[in-house]
C-alpha positions as a printed NumPy array, in Angstrom:
array([[33.72 , 38.213, 35.737],
       [34.479, 41.536, 34.105],
       [32.469, 44.462, 35.386],
       [32.914, 47.247, 32.847],
       [31.585, 47.135, 29.313],
       [35.076, 47.412, 27.822],
       [36.331, 44.518, 29.948],
       [33.37 , 42.394, 28.85 ],
       [34.12 , 43.161, 25.218],
       [37.818, 42.365, 25.74 ],
       [36.829, 38.994, 27.205],
       [34.689, 38.206, 24.153],
       [37.495, 39.243, 21.801],
       [40.083, 37.181, 23.664],
       [37.917, 34.065, 23.516],
       [37.296, 34.518, 19.789],
       [41.012, 35.028, 19.125],
       [41.958, 32.049, 21.287],
       [39.707, 29.732, 19.3  ],
       [41.032, 31.151, 16.023],
       [44.64 , 30.693, 17.108],
       [43.991, 27.136, 18.276],
       [42.872, 26.29 , 14.747],
       [46.143, 27.57 , 13.348],
       [48.161, 25.637, 15.938],
       [46.215, 22.438, 15.361],
       [46.864, 22.579, 11.614],
       [50.562, 23.212, 12.174],
       [50.949, 20.322, 14.622],
       [49.004, 17.971, 12.349],
       [51.274, 18.674,  9.369],
       [54.481, 18.373, 11.385],
       [53.305, 15.047, 12.806],
       [52.43 , 13.812,  9.311],
       [55.918, 14.582,  8.023],
       [57.549, 12.911, 11.013],
       [55.403,  9.79 , 10.671],
       [56.086,  9.584,  6.932],
       [59.815,  9.745,  7.628],
       [59.459,  7.014, 10.263],
       [57.711,  4.826,  7.682],
       [60.502,  5.581,  5.166],
       [58.075,  7.309,  2.78 ],
       [60.597, 10.025,  2.017],
       [59.111, 11.16 , -1.308],
       [55.699, 11.744,  0.251],
       [57.319, 13.631,  3.125],
       [59.203, 15.815,  0.637],
       [55.964, 16.613, -1.198],
       [54.373, 17.668,  2.098],
       [57.255, 19.965,  3.127],
       [56.158, 23.042,  1.098],
       [52.742, 22.897,  2.739],
       [54.394, 22.677,  6.166],
       [56.643, 25.647,  5.31 ],
       [53.637, 27.682,  4.235],
       [51.746, 26.922,  7.439],
       [54.734, 27.666,  9.662],
       [55.422, 30.958,  7.872],
       [51.774, 31.965,  8.123],
       [51.713, 31.165, 11.845],
       [54.849, 33.229, 12.361],
       [53.388, 36.099, 10.352],
       [50.17 , 36.327, 12.347],
       [51.957, 35.882, 15.681],
       [50.926, 32.364, 16.655],
       [54.593, 31.388, 16.968],
       [57.738, 33.474, 16.761],
       [59.738, 33.827, 13.552],
       [62.781, 31.96 , 14.867],
       [60.569, 29.158, 16.166],
       [59.122, 28.669, 12.679],
       [62.594, 28.792, 11.169],
       [63.888, 26.22 , 13.637],
       [60.998, 23.847, 12.962],
       [61.483, 24.129,  9.189],
       [65.202, 23.516,  9.528],
       [64.824, 20.467, 11.733],
       [62.149, 18.892,  9.543],
       [64.226, 19.434,  6.414],
       [67.275, 17.999,  8.133],
       [65.252, 14.961,  9.238],
       [63.959, 14.274,  5.726],
       [67.379, 14.731,  4.115],
       [69.072, 12.534,  6.699],
       [66.656,  9.66 ,  6.074],
       [67.02 , 10.086,  2.305],
       [70.735,  9.282,  2.379]])
């Protein structure tokens, strides 16, 4: 357990931030899974409609530091590639 007042406050802040960041991550994972499952079920049009929302979430997560910029870019690229590949 932290002893000093500043360490106690830092612990409280870290816990609050951790919970906040988990919410962001959960939303991101949920959307990515939805797109992948839609592609598996050959519902390409629905997956395409969901892509902008996924892009927005990934960009937001990269902006606030949940994931790195290149990680977001890679995820967007791979999802787009997956949807386009199934379309053809």
